[in-house]
MIZA-621630 format. One line per 10 residues: number of its first residue (from 1); for each residue y, x, z of C-alpha. Coordinates in nm, 4 decimals. Example, Ala and Ser with C-alpha at 12.3 -4.5 7.8 and 13.67 -1.06 7.14 Angstrom:
REM MIZA-621630
1	-0.4500 1.2300 0.7800 ~ -0.1060 1.3670 0.7140 .
END
This chain:
REM MIZA-621630
1	3.8856 0.9577 1.4276 ~ 3.5623 1.1532 1.3912 ~ 3.2570 0.9429 1.3079 ~ 2.9775 0.9523 1.5644 ~ 2.6686 1.1597 1.4907 ~ 2.4281 0.9665 1.2722 ~ 2.1682 0.7347 1.4196 ~ 1.8580 0.7461 1.2008 ~ 1.6517 0.4279 1.2312 ~ 1.2984 0.4521 1.0943 .
11	1.1378 0.1098 1.0470 ~ 0.7994 0.1010 0.8689 ~ 0.8005 -0.2800 0.8852 ~ 1.1382 -0.3323 0.7184 ~ 0.9701 -0.4732 0.4064 ~ 0.8608 -0.7806 0.6049 ~ 1.1451 -1.0333 0.6412 ~ 1.2547 -1.1735 0.9752 ~ 1.1088 -1.1074 1.3158 ~ 1.1946 -0.9195 1.6321 .
21	1.2100 -0.5778 1.4635 ~ 1.4330 -0.6956 1.1805 ~ 1.6961 -0.8240 1.4228 ~ 1.6980 -0.5026 1.6277 ~ 1.7248 -0.2889 1.3137 ~ 2.0253 -0.4713 1.1708 ~ 2.1975 -0.5102 1.5089 ~ 2.1680 -0.1387 1.5924 ~ 2.2918 -0.0375 1.2479 ~ 2.5949 -0.2652 1.2773 .
31	2.6766 -0.1560 1.6322 ~ 2.6570 0.2198 1.5748 ~ 2.8681 0.2430 1.2602 ~ 2.7016 0.5577 1.1210 ~ 2.3419 0.4566 1.0717 ~ 2.0832 0.5832 0.8275 ~ 1.7869 0.3495 0.7740 ~ 1.4612 0.4927 0.6414 ~ 1.2064 0.2355 0.5299 ~ 0.8957 0.3923 0.3729 .
41	0.7646 0.0666 0.2240 ~ 1.0984 -0.0777 0.1131 ~ 1.3351 -0.3298 0.2701 ~ 1.3232 -0.7091 0.2519 ~ 1.6098 -0.8522 0.0467 ~ 1.7848 -1.0285 0.3345 ~ 1.7487 -0.7269 0.5615 ~ 1.8858 -0.4955 0.2946 ~ 2.1898 -0.7187 0.2444 ~ 2.2610 -0.7247 0.6185 .
51	2.2249 -0.3473 0.6460 ~ 2.4580 -0.2845 0.3538 ~ 2.7138 -0.5214 0.5088 ~ 2.6845 -0.3156 0.8295 ~ 2.7657 0.0013 0.6334 ~ 2.4239 0.1579 0.6868 ~ 2.2946 0.4162 0.4429 ~ 1.9521 0.3240 0.3088 ~ 1.7022 0.5974 0.2283 ~ 1.3372 0.6629 0.1627 .
61	1.1280 0.9720 0.2391 ~ 1.2685 1.2657 0.0405 ~ 1.1811 1.6332 0.0034 ~ 0.8568 1.8035 -0.0975 ~ 0.6694 1.7857 0.2332 ~ 0.7821 1.4301 0.3227 ~ 0.6799 1.3032 -0.0210 ~ 0.3407 1.4724 0.0113 ~ 0.2962 1.3198 0.3560 ~ 0.3825 0.9733 0.2254 .
71	0.1406 1.0098 -0.0657 ~ -0.1323 1.1159 0.1751 ~ -0.0442 0.8291 0.4075 ~ -0.0519 0.5787 0.1225 ~ -0.3953 0.6904 0.0063 ~ -0.5381 0.6879 0.3588 ~ -0.3935 0.3383 0.4127 ~ -0.5681 0.2173 0.0965 ~ -0.8889 0.3806 0.2146 ~ -0.8547 0.2087 0.5525 .
81	-0.7997 -0.1318 0.3895 ~ -1.1074 -0.0859 0.1692 ~ -1.3092 0.0184 0.4730 ~ -1.2016 -0.2880 0.6700 ~ -1.3191 -0.5135 0.3887 ~ -1.6500 -0.3289 0.3476 ~ -1.7281 -0.3067 0.7186 ~ -1.5986 -0.6457 0.8347 ~ -1.9444 -0.7866 0.9087 ~ -2.0694 -0.7551 1.2652 .
91	-2.4016 -0.6285 1.1349 ~ -2.2415 -0.2845 1.1160 ~ -2.2341 -0.0713 1.4342 ~ -1.9090 -0.0868 1.6312 ~ -1.8327 0.2806 1.5654 ~ -1.8382 0.2156 1.1909 ~ -1.6262 -0.0996 1.2208 ~ -1.3697 0.0996 1.4179 ~ -1.3511 0.3766 1.1589 ~ -1.1016 0.2041 0.9215 .
101	-0.8659 0.1458 1.2137 ~ -0.8808 0.5155 1.2960 ~ -0.7854 0.5944 0.9371 ~ -0.4950 0.3495 0.9693 ~ -0.3659 0.5426 1.2716 ~ -0.3799 0.8639 1.0695 ~ -0.1939 0.6971 0.7815 ~ 0.0804 0.5721 1.0107 ~ 0.1147 0.9199 1.1626 ~ 0.1656 1.0827 0.8221 .
111	0.4226 0.8265 0.7079 ~ 0.6158 0.8411 1.0352 ~ 0.6255 1.2213 1.0183 ~ 0.7621 1.2030 0.6619 ~ 1.0389 0.9650 0.7704 ~ 1.1345 1.1670 1.0792 ~ 1.1474 1.4880 0.8759 ~ 1.3624 1.3173 0.6112 ~ 1.5991 1.1809 0.8758 ~ 1.6485 1.5226 1.0278 .
121	1.7140 1.6768 0.6854 ~ 1.9657 1.4073 0.5881 ~ 2.1647 1.4613 0.9086 ~ 2.1334 1.8389 0.9267 ~ 1.9297 1.8064 1.2446 ~ 2.2273 1.6688 1.4393 ~ 2.1417 1.2975 1.4241 ~ 1.9330 1.0924 1.6636 ~ 1.6072 0.9937 1.4934 ~ 1.4323 0.6842 1.6301 .
131	1.1073 0.5303 1.5065 ~ 1.1630 0.1660 1.5971 ~ 0.8020 0.0473 1.5494 ~ 0.5900 0.3541 1.6157 ~ 0.2152 0.3927 1.6082 ~ 0.0319 0.3978 1.9383 ~ -0.1448 0.7274 1.8632 ~ -0.1008 1.0864 1.7400 ~ 0.2454 1.1191 1.8917 ~ 0.2199 1.4991 1.9027 .
141	0.1172 1.5203 1.5381 ~ 0.4269 1.3228 1.4348 ~ 0.6453 1.5522 1.6460 ~ 0.4820 1.8639 1.5038 ~ 0.5023 1.7555 1.1390 ~ 0.8268 1.5599 1.1553 ~ 1.0369 1.7140 1.4298 ~ 1.2097 1.5940 1.7486 ~ 1.2557 1.2193 1.7718 ~ 1.2401 0.9088 1.9917 .
151	0.9729 0.6447 1.9359 ~ 0.9332 0.2869 2.0565 ~ 0.5662 0.2037 2.1173 ~ 0.5446 -0.1737 2.1500 ~ 0.1771 -0.2080 2.2401 ~ -0.1583 -0.0303 2.2332 ~ -0.3896 -0.2065 1.9910 ~ -0.6246 0.0664 1.8690 ~ -0.7437 0.3548 2.0848 ~ -0.8277 0.6982 1.9468 .
161	-1.1945 0.7788 1.8877 ~ -1.3393 1.1308 1.9058 ~ -1.1976 1.2666 1.5791 ~ -0.8431 1.1494 1.6470 ~ -0.8583 1.2568 2.0112 ~ -0.9517 1.6049 1.8890 ~ -0.6604 1.6044 1.6443 ~ -0.4365 1.4822 1.9256 ~ -0.5399 1.7739 2.1468 ~ -0.4793 2.0219 1.8649 .
171	-0.1264 1.8875 1.8134 ~ -0.0425 1.8264 2.1792 ~ 0.2406 2.0805 2.1821 ~ 0.4196 1.8463 1.9421 ~ 0.4475 1.5905 2.2244 ~ 0.7257 1.8085 2.3673 ~ 0.9296 1.7225 2.0571 ~ 0.9209 1.3482 2.1147 ~ 0.9938 1.0910 2.3812 ~ 0.8141 0.7588 2.3867 .
181	0.9899 0.4417 2.4968 ~ 0.7756 0.1567 2.6280 ~ 0.9301 -0.1930 2.6422 ~ 0.7461 -0.2875 2.9649 ~ 0.6025 -0.1127 3.2669 ~ 0.2525 -0.2256 3.1735 ~ 0.2736 -0.0630 2.8293 ~ 0.4067 0.2541 2.9912 ~ 0.1124 0.2650 3.2299 ~ -0.1327 0.2307 2.9404 .
191	0.0405 0.5083 2.7479 ~ 0.0540 0.7372 3.0521 ~ -0.3191 0.6904 3.1134 ~ -0.4060 0.7869 2.7547 ~ -0.1354 1.0486 2.6940 ~ -0.0615 1.2149 3.0296 ~ 0.1523 1.4905 2.8718 ~ 0.3722 1.2585 2.6630 ~ 0.7315 1.2161 2.7913 ~ 0.7652 0.8455 2.8690 .
201	1.0068 0.5920 3.0043 ~ 1.0562 0.2167 3.0087 ~ 1.3300 0.0718 2.7895 ~ 1.3595 -0.2794 2.6438 ~ 1.3382 -0.2820 2.2658 ~ 1.5183 -0.6115 2.2203 ~ 1.8973 -0.6262 2.2010 ~ 2.1316 -0.9157 2.2643 ~ 2.4942 -0.9848 2.1833 ~ 2.7155 -1.2840 2.2722 .
211	2.7624 -1.3621 1.9023 ~ 2.3887 -1.4398 1.8746 ~ 2.4221 -1.7503 2.0900 ~ 2.3689 -2.0872 1.9221 ~ 2.6569 -2.3340 1.9227 ~ 2.6487 -2.7113 1.9520 ~ 2.7418 -2.7263 1.5831 ~ 2.4412 -2.5037 1.4991 ~ 2.2201 -2.7431 1.6883 ~ 2.3555 -3.0544 1.5161 .
221	2.3203 -2.9063 1.1678 ~ 1.9660 -2.7837 1.2345 ~ 1.8447 -3.1140 1.3746 ~ 1.9936 -3.2985 1.0784 ~ 1.8168 -3.0542 0.8444 ~ 1.4814 -3.1267 1.0082 ~ 1.5510 -3.4991 1.0470 ~ 1.5268 -3.4955 1.4268 ~ 1.7317 -3.7676 1.5994 ~ 1.9587 -3.6441 1.8814 .
231	1.7712 -3.8356 2.1524 ~ 1.4197 -3.7118 2.0611 ~ 1.2680 -3.3970 2.2126 ~ 1.1671 -3.0962 2.0061 ~ 0.9833 -2.7747 2.0935 ~ 0.9221 -2.4702 1.8720 ~ 0.6441 -2.2155 1.8270 ~ 0.7753 -1.9096 1.6454 ~ 0.5804 -1.6172 1.4993 ~ 0.2314 -1.5596 1.3664 .
241	-0.0691 -1.6926 1.5513 ~ -0.2209 -1.3654 1.6625 ~ -0.5284 -1.3375 1.8895 ~ -0.3177 -1.2721 2.2003 ~ -0.1461 -1.6114 2.1575 ~ -0.3125 -1.9141 2.3155 ~ -0.2896 -2.1908 2.0558 ~ -0.5882 -2.3590 2.2217 ~ -0.3822 -2.4567 2.5243 ~ -0.1216 -2.6060 2.2904 .
251	-0.4019 -2.8056 2.1258 ~ -0.5094 -2.9430 2.4605 ~ -0.1549 -3.0282 2.5675 ~ -0.0565 -3.2050 2.2460 ~ -0.3741 -3.4129 2.2577 ~ -0.2668 -3.5454 2.5999 ~ 0.0847 -3.6468 2.4972 ~ 0.1823 -4.0097 2.5440 ~ 0.5446 -3.9712 2.4304 ~ 0.6798 -3.8597 2.0900 .
261	0.7500 -3.4883 2.0532 ~ 0.8750 -3.2917 1.7523 ~ 0.6872 -2.9620 1.7128 ~ 0.8483 -2.6980 1.4913 ~ 0.6266 -2.4129 1.3719 ~ 0.7228 -2.1034 1.1742 ~ 0.5655 -1.7638 1.1143 ~ 0.2603 -1.6020 0.9605 ~ -0.0319 -1.6157 0.9809 ~ -0.0810 -1.9814 1.0724 .
271	-0.3981 -2.1889 1.1005 ~ -0.3740 -2.4683 0.8433 ~ -0.6694 -2.6602 0.9888 ~ -0.5071 -2.6630 1.3305 ~ -0.1745 -2.7719 1.1860 ~ -0.3435 -3.0632 1.0069 ~ -0.5063 -3.1641 1.3343 ~ -0.1687 -3.1610 1.5107 ~ -0.0088 -3.3624 1.2337 ~ -0.2743 -3.6305 1.2800 .
281	-0.2016 -3.6670 1.6525 ~ -0.0225 -3.9974 1.7211 ~ 0.2673 -3.8588 1.9260 ~ 0.3287 -3.5321 1.7389 ~ 0.6008 -3.5035 1.4741 ~ 0.5177 -3.1757 1.3015 ~ 0.7670 -2.9601 1.1054 ~ 0.6473 -2.6326 0.9513 ~ 0.8215 -2.3376 0.7905 ~ 0.5362 -2.1030 0.6954 .
291	0.6310 -1.7370 0.7008 ~ 0.7205 -1.4708 0.6753 ~ 1.0694 -1.6182 0.6646 ~ 1.4220 -1.4732 0.6856 ~ 1.5974 -1.4563 1.0199 ~ 1.8294 -1.7428 0.9186 ~ 1.5300 -1.9791 0.8954 ~ 1.3988 -1.8686 1.2353 ~ 1.7431 -1.9239 1.3831 ~ 1.7511 -2.2759 1.2382 .
301	1.4123 -2.3530 1.3949 ~ 1.5376 -2.2373 1.7335 ~ 1.8619 -2.4333 1.6899 ~ 1.6766 -2.7592 1.6213 ~ 1.4637 -2.7245 1.9356 ~ 1.5173 -2.8236 2.2965 ~ 1.2943 -2.5390 2.4165 ~ 1.0851 -2.2501 2.2871 ~ 0.7173 -2.2548 2.3820 ~ 0.5456 -1.9210 2.4547 .
311	0.1743 -1.9449 2.5383 ~ -0.0307 -1.6265 2.5681 ~ -0.3660 -1.5209 2.7005 ~ -0.4032 -1.3664 3.0478 ~ -0.3089 -1.0007 3.0788 ~ -0.0862 -0.9766 2.7689 ~ 0.1973 -0.7624 2.9035 ~ 0.3901 -0.6343 2.6020 ~ 0.7533 -0.7312 2.5551 ~ 0.7862 -1.0881 2.4334 .
321	1.0338 -1.0955 2.1490 ~ 1.0137 -1.4750 2.1585 ~ 1.1278 -1.4885 2.5201 ~ 1.4136 -1.2498 2.4506 ~ 1.5164 -1.4358 2.1344 ~ 1.5326 -1.7654 2.3196 ~ 1.7395 -1.6204 2.6030 ~ 1.9791 -1.4478 2.3622 ~ 2.0226 -1.7649 2.1582 ~ 2.0754 -1.9766 2.4686 .
331	1.7558 -2.1807 2.4371 ~ 1.5461 -2.3037 2.7323 ~ 1.1921 -2.1708 2.7705 ~ 0.8443 -2.3044 2.8424 ~ 0.6242 -2.0036 2.9227 ~ 0.2692 -1.9425 3.0433 ~ 0.2321 -1.7199 3.3508 ~ 0.0213 -1.4657 3.1570 ~ 0.2279 -1.1638 3.2635 ~ 0.3066 -1.1241 3.6367 .
341	0.6162 -0.9098 3.5711 ~ 0.7600 -1.1597 3.3221 ~ 0.6756 -1.4471 3.5549 ~ 0.8662 -1.2808 3.8394 ~ 1.1670 -1.2228 3.6138 ~ 1.1797 -1.5840 3.4968 ~ 1.0841 -1.7628 3.8190 ~ 1.3590 -1.9665 3.9813 ~ 1.5727 -2.0165 3.6705 ~ 1.6457 -2.3819 3.6006 .
351	1.6255 -2.3242 3.2228 ~ 1.2617 -2.2080 3.2445 ~ 0.9429 -2.4032 3.3030 ~ 0.6355 -2.1953 3.3809 ~ 0.2813 -2.3313 3.3512 ~ -0.0574 -2.1816 3.4451 ~ -0.2113 -1.9855 3.1601 ~ -0.4724 -2.1893 2.9727 ~ -0.3918 -2.5134 3.1590 ~ -0.3454 -2.7787 2.8889 .
361	-0.2874 -3.0595 3.1374 ~ -0.0053 -2.8693 3.3094 ~ 0.1566 -2.7878 2.9759 ~ 0.1314 -3.1532 2.8714 ~ 0.3202 -3.2507 3.1884 ~ 0.5967 -3.0019 3.1079 ~ 0.6257 -3.1282 2.7493 ~ 0.6332 -3.4884 2.8688 ~ 0.9128 -3.4040 3.1126 ~ 1.1069 -3.2346 2.8332 .
371	1.1189 -3.5636 2.6472 ~ 1.2811 -3.7389 2.9432 ~ 1.4758 -3.4599 3.1155 ~ 1.6011 -3.1873 2.8768 ~ 1.6345 -2.8421 3.0321 ~ 1.9787 -2.6826 3.0753 ~ 2.0688 -2.3892 2.8526 ~ 2.0663 -2.0325 2.9903 ~ 2.4039 -1.8939 3.0919 ~ 2.5708 -1.6453 2.8603 .
381	2.4883 -1.3726 3.1144 ~ 2.1149 -1.4535 3.1182 ~ 2.0111 -1.1768 2.8765 ~ 2.2025 -0.9125 3.0701 ~ 2.0599 -1.0464 3.3979 ~ 1.7103 -0.9902 3.2571 ~ 1.7980 -0.6322 3.1607 ~ 1.8317 -0.6841 2.7858 ~ 2.0941 -0.4398 2.6509 ~ 2.3576 -0.5111 2.3900 .
391	2.3148 -0.3415 2.0528 ~ 2.6080 -0.1099 2.1284 ~ 2.4583 -0.0264 2.4664 ~ 2.1206 0.0441 2.3111 ~ 2.2702 0.2710 2.0429 ~ 2.4624 0.4648 2.3087 ~ 2.1511 0.4963 2.5244 ~ 1.9435 0.6334 2.2382 ~ 2.2104 0.8857 2.1446 ~ 2.2507 1.0034 2.5032 .
401	1.8753 1.0227 2.5548 ~ 1.8396 1.2439 2.2496 ~ 2.1054 1.4793 2.3898 ~ 1.9191 1.5040 2.7216 ~ 1.5809 1.5817 2.5639 .
END
């Protein structure tokens, strides 16, 4: 039987263990069967082991032009980091403080182009090349320097200033050589407003397979590992505490608790002062696994919990990997109503409790109820019902999309 055409997966973040991107990378590689993984900054040990077990070929940027692009990208990244340190103070004008972030966008563009070009060379131009965690800018420049490819743009953090907008206009014809995939409609709308000529469509990034689901045995082992008695409630907060996450509302809710609750926290970065404050609260039983951590540790945290807590600030509308992870693993959810589209998708499910964004009292009520009335687990079909594809389905979609471009 002839092997399928190669699927080239470019993941600039593969050197960081665990997380939403790590799971998608390994799942796609295993599902496709003829995957090439290009990681410009290296691959975390656990991720590399999983990819090798899946039969994926691991590669780095190769060839004269790709190597030159990576060298240039590395130097510009170092320059950007130095600039961020030097211009961190608010006494500097905003335009100057933004400059290092503009240099970072240029660095990411150069490295992505090197990886795409390498992927096309390794597969003779016949493979499907996908940048799994693409930059939010200079899409045409990557297409022009690297070649045709697909790119997942998860969110728009940094906008292009004058210099990069000019470079973007000069390389606009390269946008015809790429197709951007946005995980939510809101991200697509933002991209369309800033890049009106860029081919765009909505496609979930997350993938789910029945084998991901936690078993009762997984749950028992995890709770024993954390020392959580079967009859006591536990909730988890997974992932770094980034500005778009609302840890303040969690503060307010935990301070109102009048029943014991185990709180499991993992990820990076975390706020040690806040964690110490939670640990001192009379009804909180805190368990921490500071990150970054391998996927197996994250899975254990989920398995020990009765629900995953997702609290974000109003208007955050990117795909929530935490929501998808919980659904795929079969874990109930407690979610703020920060995103109208997500709220509509989750409303009415008995395994979800929604609370008003920023409302600590309402969240405290939900957590108190969890202690007395555990939520049912999502059905095995829940991920598919929410539109989350399987890894095999995602790989097939990407291959077919490349053929139609």
